[in-house]
N, C-alpha and C positions, 0 to 999 in steps of 0.2 A: 261223419259229424265231429268237428273237433271238440275235446272237451272244454269247458270253460276254465279260465285260469284260478277263479275263486274256488271248484271245485277240487282242482290238483292242489293248491295251497291250503286247504282245509286237510285233505288228506296227507298231504305232508307234514302238518301239524300234528294230527292225531294218531297217525302211525296205520290207518286202514282204510277202506272203502266206505264211502259214505252216500247215503241220499241226501241231495241237495235239493232244495225247492226254494225258489225265489219268489219273493211277494213282494209287491210295491207298497212303498209309504211305512214310515216307523208308527205312525198311529194305527193304521190297519192291521199292522202285525201284532200290536200289543192287544189290540182288539180280540185278534181273532185267537192269540193265547188265551187271553182271559175266557173266552167262550169255550175252547176245547177244556182248560182247565176244570170249568166249570161241570161239565157234562162227563169227564172222562176220570179214570181212577187216578192216584196219585203216580206222579212219574216216579218210574224205578231207577234205581242206578243202572247207568248206562245210556239213558237218553240223556241227550244234548240238545241244547237250542241256543243257537246264534244268533244273536240282533248285531248287524253292522251297521251302523250311523256315520255315515260319509258326511262330506262337506254339504252343507244344503246350499243352492246356488238360485 
């Protein structure tokens, strides 16, 4: 299976392999992040979260 362009680009930007999970909809991602943050310990150094906001059409 061919790697996605986004995954390759992020690996180049941060210089190491990353686990990429695509989730649909900006509102969905923000709500999911709030839910995770409320039930999990604080984020530790090294945890990275990218929210990519593309053009809405």
